[in-house]
N, C-alpha and C positions, 0 to 999 in steps of 0.2 A: 138446860138452864140450871139455875140453882134448884128449881123444882123441875119435875119431869115435863117434857114437851115432845110430842111426836111430830117429826118433820119428814117431808118427802124429798126436798131438794138436796143435792149434793154436788160437790165439785169433783175434779178429776182425781184428787187425792182420795176422796171417799170411795170412788169406784175401784180403787186398788184392792179393796177387800179387807177382811178382818185380820187384825194382828193380835198377837198375844201380849198382854201387858201385865206387869207385876206391880203391886202396891208397894211403893218405896217407903212411905211414911204417912201418918195420919195426924192431923192437927185440929183441935177443937176451935170452932169459930164463934158459935153462940150455943145456947142450951140445946138447940135442935139442928144445928148445922156443923158439919165437919168438912175439912179439906182433905182430899185424898190425892196424894201425889203418885201419878202413874209413870212408870218407865216403860216406854214402848217405841218401836221403830217407825215413828210417824213423821210425815213431812212437817216442815216449819209452818205453824199456823199464823193467821192474820188476826189481829185483835178484834174480838167480837164473834169469832167462830165457835163451833161446838163439835162434839164427837158423839158417836153412838156407842153405847155399851151393851154387851150381850152376856147374860149369865146363863149357864147350863146346869141343870140339876142332874143328879145321878141317874134318874129315870129318863133323861133326854129332854125334859121340859125346858123350854127356853123363854127368857124374858128380856126384852130390849127397851132401853130408854135413851133419851138424848140429854146431855148435860153440857152447859156452856163451859168454856175454858176460862179460868181466872188468871192464869199465869201470863207473863209477857211473852211475846214472840221470841223464840230462841232459847227459852228456859230449858234447863237440863231435863226436868220432869214436867209432865202436864198436870196442872192443878185443877181439880174439879171440886167445887163446893156443893155438897149434897145435903139437902134439908130432909129431915125425917118427916114423912107424911103419914097421917093416921092410917090411910088405906094403901100405902105404897109398898108393894112387895119387894121392889128393887132397893128403895131407900132403907127399908127395914133390914135387908141383908147387910147393907153397908154398915148401918149403925149397930146392929146386934151381933154380927158374925165376922165381918171383914177384919183382917189383921195384916200388918206388914208382911210381905212375902207371898200373900195370896195372889192368884192369877185370874184373869178374866179376858174376854175378847173386846177389842176396841177398834173402831173404824172412823177414819177422818184424817184431817180436819174437814168440816163441812160448813157450807153456807157462804154466800157471796154478797149478800145485801146488807146485813147488819154488821158491817165491818168498818174499821177506820184505818186509813193508810197515812203515814207521816207526811206524804206529799200533798195531802188534801189541804186546800187553802181555807182560811177563815176560822173563826171561833167555833167551838163545839159546846153544846149543851147536853148533858147526860142526866136523865131522870130515871130513878129506880124505885120500884115498889117491892119491898121484902127481898126475897132471894133473887129478884131481877137485877140486883146490883152486880151479880157475878160477871157477866160479860163486860159491864162497864168498868169493873176493876181491871180487866185485861186491857181495855182501851186506855184507862188512866195510867197504867204501868207502861204501856207502849208509848204514850205521850211523853212520859218522863224519860224513857229510854231514848226517844228521838231528840231530846234536848229542849222540851217544853216549847215547841215551835209556834203555837197559837194560844190565845186565851181559851181557857176551859173552865167549866163549872159543873159540879155534880150535885144535884138535888136528890136527897136520899130519904125516902119515907119508909117507916116500919111501925109496927104496932107499939113497940116499947123500946126504950133505950138499949136494953140488953139484946134486942133483936136487930140492931143496926150492924150487920156483919161488915167486917173490914173497916170499921170506923177509925181504928187506930192507924191502919195503913194509909187510909185516905187523908186523914189529918196530917200525917207525916209528909205526904206529898204537898198538901196545902201549905204547911209550915215552911217547906223548902223552896217553894216556887210562888212568887207573888202573883203570877197570872193563872193560878189554879185556885178556885174557890170551892169550898165544900159546905153545903147547907144541909142540915138535918131537920126532920120533923117526925114526931111520934103521934100516933092517932088514938091510943087507948091508955097510955101511961103518962098522963099530964104531969104527974109528980116529978118525972125525970127531966122535964123541960124547963127552960128558963127563957131569957131574953137575949141570948148571945146573938151578936149581929153577924157572925161568920163562923167558919169552922176552925179558926185559929184560937188555941187555948194558951193561957199564961203558963210559963214554965212551972212544972210541978203540980199543975192543977188540970183536972179533966173538965172541959167545958160541957155544959148541958146541951141538950138538943136546942136548935135555933127556934123551933116552933112546936106547938102542941095542937095540931089540927091536920086535917086532910089537906093535900095540895089544892090550892085554889088560885083564882086569877091574881090576887094580890101577891101571892108567893111567886107565881110565874113572872109577874111584872118586876118584882124585886130581883129575881135571877137575871132577867134580861138587862136590867139596869146595871148590874154588876159586871156583866159581860161587855157593856158599852154599846149595846144594840143587838139587833137580830143576829143569831149565829148562822153560819153557813149550813150547818147540819145539826139536827137534834136526834138523839138516840133515846128512845123510851122503852123500858123493859119492865114487865111485871105481869100480874094477872090480867085477864081479859078486860074486866071492868076498869081497872086502874089505867091501863093503856088507852082505852077509849076516852076516858075522862081527860087525861093529860093531853092527848092529841087534840081534842076539841078546845081545851084551854089555850094551847099553843096557837091554833088557827085563829081563835078569837083575839089573841094578842098580836096578830099580824104576821105570824110565821106562815110561809107558803107551805101547803101540804107536801109538795115535792121535796122539801127540806127536812121532813120528819120521817125517820126510819123507826120501825117498831118491831119488837120481838115480844111474844106473849106466850103464856101458858094457861091451862084451864083453871077456872075458879073465879 
């Protein structure tokens, strides 16, 4: 994911084994997150999937982590958004040492549950906490790529305005498609928030976050109202506590548990 996540499940592509990848380019996303574009001979991924990375030190020591894919299916390079963690040996290597042209091992794409297919019927609700937005960006891009087939809404929570990764990309999708809504909330930097009613900004102006609080029942109800009712599928991604809280709020709002798909990382 955006943050590291150890996973055990894999699909047939993952069983094909490790492939050599080269870092094609690096792009800053937030103060603590960068996108790393990998060029590797991998199968086409499905929106929401992830890959495993393996780093090998000169003495043979290896470290493995899983990261969600942010790019749309079929993109020339696999985009992984990696957040710098205080105790993360792999994220530290990426942020302190990795350069375009460096190589590493990659395996995947992996995962078959937290995915979205264009042929899925009904509206979708995407809820992200922090770096949990990464696989939801892939879903939003795949949704756009498929011709915006169903209503979609992404509710994005982060500590501060500057930590809302991909906010410009997601606002661009929202501005271009009337049936995609983007709602933001910040939990610790209230000064960056205002009372914007949606993710749509006026030309030449950057709208503030829609809310300045943790996601609550009122915010969930607002999102469901904008979708026009209960979505066919909800995708929730973030830290353990965030995912548990949002899933409970969705059930309390009348969403069937079977319609809620979750992806989580430690913390």
